[in-house]
C-alpha positions in Angstrom: 132.3 49.7 32.1 131.0 51.7 29.6 128.0 50.6 27.5 128.7 51.0 23.9 124.6 50.5 23.2 124.2 53.8 25.7 126.7 55.7 23.7 124.8 55.0 20.6 121.7 55.9 22.2 123.1 59.1 23.2 124.6 60.1 20.0 121.3 59.0 18.1 119.1 61.2 20.1 121.6 64.1 19.8 121.9 63.8 15.9 117.9 64.5 16.2 119.0 67.8 17.8 118.0 66.6 21.2 120.3 68.2 24.0 121.4 65.0 26.2 123.0 64.5 29.3 124.1 61.7 31.4 122.0 60.0 34.2 123.4 57.9 37.0 123.5 54.1 35.8 120.1 52.4 35.8 118.6 55.3 37.5 116.9 58.5 36.8 118.8 60.8 38.6 121.3 63.1 36.5 124.9 62.0 37.1 126.1 65.4 36.9 126.1 68.0 39.0 126.2 65.8 42.0 124.8 68.8 44.1 121.9 70.9 44.3 121.8 74.9 43.8 121.3 75.1 47.6 124.1 73.0 47.8 126.2 74.7 45.5 129.7 75.6 47.0 131.2 77.0 43.8 134.0 74.3 44.0 132.8 72.5 40.8 134.6 74.3 38.0 131.5 75.0 36.0 129.9 76.2 38.9 132.5 79.2 39.7 130.3 81.8 38.2 127.1 80.3 39.7 125.5 76.9 39.9 125.2 74.9 36.5 122.5 72.0 36.7 122.0 69.4 34.1 119.9 71.3 31.8 122.8 73.9 31.5 125.3 71.0 30.6 122.9 69.2 28.4 124.8 68.9 24.7 124.4 67.6 21.1 128.0 67.9 20.9 129.5 64.1 19.5 132.9 64.9 21.2 131.5 65.8 24.9 129.1 62.9 24.6 131.7 60.4 23.6 134.1 61.5 26.3 131.1 61.2 28.9 129.9 58.0 27.8 133.2 56.4 27.3 133.7 56.5 31.1 130.8 54.6 32.5 127.4 53.1 31.5 125.5 56.3 31.9 121.8 56.6 31.3 120.6 59.1 28.9 118.6 62.0 29.9 116.9 64.5 27.2 116.6 68.0 28.5 113.1 69.0 27.2 113.6 72.8 27.1 117.0 73.4 25.2 115.7 70.3 22.7 112.3 72.2 22.0 110.4 69.5 23.1 107.1 69.1 25.5 106.9 65.3 26.4 103.5 64.5 27.6 104.0 61.5 30.5 101.2 59.0 30.8 101.7 56.8 33.7 100.2 53.5 35.0 98.8 53.0 38.6 101.8 51.9 41.0 99.3 49.2 42.7 95.6 48.3 43.2 95.3 51.0 46.0 96.4 54.0 43.4 92.9 54.5 42.0 91.7 57.5 40.1 90.1 60.4 41.8 86.3 60.9 41.4 86.8 63.5 38.6 88.4 60.7 36.6 86.2 57.7 37.6 86.5 54.8 35.1 89.9 55.7 33.8 92.6 53.1 34.0 95.8 54.8 33.6 97.1 58.6 32.1 96.2 57.2 28.4 92.8 57.1 29.5 92.7 60.4 31.0 94.5 62.1 27.9 92.0 60.6 25.8 89.1 62.2 27.9 90.7 65.4 27.9 90.8 65.2 24.0 87.1 64.5 23.7 86.4 67.3 26.3 88.3 69.9 24.4 87.4 68.7 20.8 91.3 68.1 19.9 92.9 65.2 18.5 95.8 63.1 19.8 98.3 63.0 16.8 100.6 60.0 16.4 104.2 61.3 17.4 107.4 59.9 18.7 106.5 57.8 21.5 108.6 55.8 24.0 107.3 53.2 26.5 108.6 53.6 29.8 110.1 51.2 32.3 107.0 50.9 34.2 104.7 50.4 31.2 103.8 54.2 30.6 104.3 56.3 27.7 106.2 59.2 26.7 104.6 61.4 23.8 107.1 63.6 22.3 105.7 67.0 20.7 107.5 70.0 19.2 107.4 73.1 21.6 105.3 75.8 19.8 107.1 78.4 18.0 105.1 81.2 19.4 103.3 81.9 22.5 104.4 81.5 26.3 107.3 79.1 27.5 105.7 76.0 28.6 107.3 74.5 31.6 106.5 71.3 33.7 103.4 70.0 35.2 102.3 67.2 37.7 99.0 65.5 37.4 97.9 65.6 40.9 99.1 69.4 41.5 97.4 71.7 39.1 98.3 69.9 36.0 96.2 67.9 33.2 95.1 65.4 35.3 95.4 61.9 37.2 98.6 60.1 35.7 99.4 62.7 33.1 102.4 64.9 33.8 104.3 67.2 31.3 107.9 68.1 30.8 109.2 71.1 29.0 111.4 74.2 29.9 113.1 72.9 33.5 112.2 69.4 32.8 113.9 66.1 31.3 112.8 62.5 30.5 114.7 59.3 30.5 115.6 58.5 26.9 114.9 55.2 25.0 117.9 53.0 25.0 118.2 53.6 28.8 117.3 51.4 31.7 115.8 52.3 35.6 116.0 49.8 38.1 116.6 47.1 35.4 113.4 48.1 33.2 114.3 49.4 29.7 112.8 52.5 28.1 112.1 51.6 24.3 110.8 53.3 21.3 107.4 52.3 20.5 106.7 54.6 17.4 109.7 56.0 15.8 108.7 59.2 14.0 109.4 62.9 14.2 107.7 64.6 17.0 104.4 66.4 15.9 103.7 69.8 16.8 101.7 70.2 20.3 98.2 70.1 19.8 96.9 73.6 20.0 94.2 72.6 22.7 97.1 70.8 25.0 99.1 74.1 24.3 96.2 76.1 25.6 95.8 73.8 28.5 99.4 74.0 29.4 99.9 77.8 29.0 100.9 79.5 32.5 99.1 81.9 34.0 99.7 85.6 33.4 102.9 86.8 34.9 102.6 89.3 38.0 103.2 93.0 36.8 106.6 94.0 38.2 106.2 97.2 40.7 109.2 98.0 42.5 109.4 97.5 46.2 110.6 100.5 48.0 113.7 99.8 50.2 114.3 102.2 53.3 117.4 103.9 52.8 119.2 106.7 54.5 118.9 109.7 52.5 122.8 110.6 52.4 125.2 110.0 49.7 125.9 106.1 50.9 121.9 105.8 50.7 121.7 107.0 47.3 124.7 104.8 46.2 123.1 101.8 47.5 119.7 102.8 45.7 122.0 103.2 42.5 123.3 99.6 42.8 119.7 98.2 43.5 118.5 100.1 40.3 121.6 98.4 38.3 121.0 95.1 39.2 117.0 94.9 38.6 117.7 96.7 35.4 120.5 93.9 34.5 118.0 91.2 35.4 115.1 92.8 33.2 117.5 93.2 30.3 118.2 89.1 30.3 117.1 87.1 27.5 115.3 83.8 27.9 117.4 81.2 29.0 119.9 83.6 30.7 117.4 84.9 33.3 118.3 82.5 36.1 122.0 83.3 35.7 121.4 87.0 35.7 119.1 86.6 39.2 122.0 84.9 40.5 124.8 87.4 39.5 122.5 90.3 40.7 122.0 88.6 44.0 125.7 88.1 44.8 126.3 91.6 43.7 123.4 92.9 46.3 124.5 90.0 48.6 128.0 91.4 48.9 126.3 95.0 50.1 124.1 93.2 52.4 127.1 91.3 53.9 128.7 94.7 54.3 125.7 96.1 56.2 124.6 98.5 53.5 121.2 96.6 53.4 119.5 93.6 54.5 119.0 90.1 53.1 115.4 90.9 53.2 116.0 93.9 51.1 117.5 91.8 48.6 114.6 89.1 48.4 112.3 92.5 48.2 113.5 94.0 45.1 114.8 90.9 43.2 112.0 88.2 43.8 109.2 90.4 42.1 111.3 91.5 39.3 112.4 87.7 38.8 108.8 86.8 39.2 107.8 88.9 36.3 110.0 87.6 34.1 108.2 84.0 34.1 111.1 82.4 36.4 109.3 79.8 38.9 108.9 81.0 42.6 110.7 77.9 43.7 113.6 78.4 41.4 113.5 82.3 42.1 114.0 81.7 46.0 116.8 79.0 45.7 118.9 81.1 43.1 118.6 84.4 45.4 119.6 82.1 48.6 122.7 80.6 46.8 123.5 84.4 45.4 123.5 85.7 48.8 125.6 83.1 50.1 128.1 83.6 47.5 128.0 87.1 48.0 128.5 86.7 51.6 132.0 85.6 51.2 133.2 88.8 49.7 131.3 91.7 51.7 131.5 95.3 50.4 132.0 97.9 53.1 130.8 101.5 51.9 133.2 103.0 53.9 134.7 105.3 51.5 131.3 106.6 50.6 130.6 109.6 53.1 127.7 111.7 53.2 127.7 115.0 50.7 128.4 118.0 52.6 
């Protein structure tokens, strides 16, 4: 049965300009799509031109929101990137054995670590829109900086800010207030407009410099067929390089499909496709794991319609 309170929460968050999408009832996982990019077959109508995940499906459209939340008691997810948000996730230990590493000895939770970071870097932690999570942690909502690099997710125990401190930005989402996970509610602790992300935090979260793209040479015959394939590679790399922020992953997918068709037809190898597209995509700032998955998905899709260059003959 639909839950009118969850519908009201989704509409309220969207009214603030935050892009929402359905989560499985009483769960953190997205309700749609029901598959990952690696498992995408293209049968989902929205995935016919490439996998479309929860971030691209998130919306502020009240009509779409009403249609979705009028069918089931979906939880509410907020896509941080489209919403212009950076959310600092301050977690609490799961049990007595979940102790801080030596660097953070004495810290009781993520809030203590964030306070120590602020002292260390000479920056305040300004009051901002805050949600208490189901397990008793906190989500601090900040506005993504208008200038500078695009910030992405970090995890405290894998090169992030510190123990029990994660962040969600482009490519990430949070469970919104008004939702429950495993029966535990997410509630608003401080209702105000999100503050700008503190400059000291933005500096710590800034990604490493992007690698410089150096085209990889692919061994091709010097005949007309080889020149045709080389031109096709240049076109697809140029197509990817021209893609604007927010559309680069889709551009990578379509380029992988096009070159995947040639690979399936025997004009080049899948290794060649990775060799030319992977460094180009990484130089645009796409995460390495996402690049690998997207190219693999494009190759699978392209293989369904091989292009055999039987009509391209060597020039006399």
